[in-house]
Every structure is written in structure tokens, then in C-alpha cells.
N, C-alpha and C positions, 0 to 999 in steps of 0.2 A: 191832406187827403184829397184825392181826386176820384171822380166817378168815370167808369169806363163801360163801353159797350163792346163785348168780346164775342166774336163769332168763330165757331169751330166747324170747319167743313171737311167733307170726305165721307167715308162710310162710318158715320158716328152715332146714328140712332140704333136702338135695339142692341147695344153692346155693353150697357151698364156704365156708359160714360158720364151720365148725370151724377151717379153715385160717386164716381171718381172725382168729379169736379167739386161736388159738395165736400168730400173729404179734404181735398186740396185747399179749398177755401177756408175750411175750419182750421186745418193745420197751420195755415199762414195768417190766421186771425183776421180774415176779411169779412166785410159785410157784403151781402149780395144774394142773388138767386140765379138759378139755371133752369132752362126749359127747352123742350124740343120746338123747333120752328117748322112751319109747314113745308118749307123748301128742302127739308132733310138735314139742315144744319142744326147745331146746338147753340143756343143764344145764352149769353151771360151778361147780367148787369152786376157790376161790382164796384166796391169803393175801397181804396187803400193807397199806400204810398207807391210811387213809380217803381221802385225796386221790388216791392212786394208783388206787384202785378206782373213784372217780368219773371220772377220766381214762380208765380202762379201758372203762367203759360208753359214754362219748362216742366213743371210738375204734371200738368194736364197731358202734355205730349208724352212724357215718359210713362206715366201710369196708365194713360189711355191706351197706348199701343201694347202695353203688357196685358191689358184686359181684352184686346182683340179689336179695338177700334182702328180704322185706317184713317189717320188724320192727314188731310191734304194741306190744310193751312189753319193757322190761328191768327186772326186779325183783331187788333184792338183799336178803338177809337175813343179818345178822351172826350167826354161830354162837357159842354161849356157851362153846365149848371150842376148844382149839388142836389143829389136825390137821397132821401132817407131810405135806406135799404135794410132788409131783415138781418139781424144779428142773433145768433151765429148764422153763417152762410147756409142757405137752404136750397133744395131743389123743389120745383113746382111739380107736384104729383098728380094734379088734376088734368089728365089728358082728355082731349075732346073725343067725341064719337068717331071722328075720322081717324084719329091716331089709334084709338082702340081697335077699330075695324082693320086698319093696316097691320097691327100687331097680330090680330087673329088670323088674317090672311097669311102672314109670314109663318105663323105656327102651323097652319094647315099645310103649307108648302113643305115644311120640314117633316111633317108626319107622312106626307105622300112620298117624299124622298126615302124615308125610313122603310115604308112599305115596299117601295121599289127595290131597295137594297136587300130586304129580306125575302122578297118574292123571287129573287135571283138564286135562291137556294133550294129549289125543288128536289135537287139531287139528294138531299138529306133523306128524303122519304125512301130512297132506294137502299139506304143503309139500315133500315129497320130490320131487314132479314138477318143481319149479322149480330143484332143485339143479344140473342141467346148465346152465341159464341163468346161475346164479350163477357156475359154473366158467368159462363163456365171459366173463362180466364181469370176473372176476379175471384171466383170461389177457389180456384187452384192457388192463387196468390195468398188468399186468406189462410189456406191450409199450410202453405209453406211458411207464412209469417208466424202462425201459431206454433209450428214445430221449432222455428228459430227462437221464439220467446222461451219455450220449454228448455231448449238447449242452453240459452243464456242463464236461465234460473239455475240449472245444474252446474254450469260453469261458476256462477257466483257462489254457490254452496261450497264447491271445491276450494275457491279462493278464500272464503271465510275460514275453512278448516286450516288452510296453510297459514293464514294470518294468526289464528289462535295458537298454532304450534310455534310460530316465530315469537309470539308474545310470551310464551312459557319459558323460552330460553333466555 
């Protein structure tokens, strides 16, 4: 068993990548932990066999990109000493105030974008004048649908009578 320092770079924070990494680490029965670094990367300390760490990197790449992370690179460095790491593999959930502030800022930007997208629809207000016409159209459809249902009921009664006569023969 060897210990590794793994760094995942790219657009990897705020994409759910730590959950993906935690899942992959548990799937491959590794010890370790994952956390967001201040430089925008995701850092991993893990312990396992060489082949298991290679599979781990592939799993992170595949599942991370499926989740929306844009992974530029995954580098791993073998550590020259042994570290006792958490088992099962875990993610560090205690984000610092800077990280929380950054996430709030990103959420606010998304809300502003949504507001911009929806404010581009003022022309909808112009359609409120046709709402009464739409209601009349719906009412007409309801009347037609009701008459169709009555017609189907009459048709079904005729079919039942035919089936009864056929059953008598």
C-alpha cells in the first residue's frame, strides 16, 4: 500500500466532483480524503495499491466529466511516507468562509443570469389580451370533447348489444 497526493485541475469546483471522488474511492476500497484547494483544484490524499490508484484516476475522469466537471489534468505523486487516512474514503465538508463566500457569489451570478433571461420576455405581457380568446377556444374544445365522449358511450352501447346477440347464437 502506498500513499499518494492527487491533484485534479480544470473547472472542477462547484461541480459535485468531491462526491464523485468519494464514491470512486469507496467503490475501489481506498482510504483517503478529498477537499477543495484555494487555487481552484481538488486535492486528494489516498492510500492503496498502484493499480487501484490508476483505476481511481480513470473513474474520477469518467464520472467527473459525466457530472459536468471539466478536468484538465489529474496528477499523482507518491508520498515517501505512510499516512493513516480515513477509511472509508471521505470528503472534507468543512469549507472555509472564503469558499462559502465564493459559492454564494456564484449562486448570485446564476440568479442574475436567470433574471436576465426571464426579463428578456416582456413581450409575454402583450399576449394577455388574447387570453380571453384562448379561454373561449378551450371552452369550445371542452364542448366538442364532451360530445365525443357521449358519442363513444352510445357507440359502446351498440357494440354491447351486438356482442349480446352474437353470444346468443
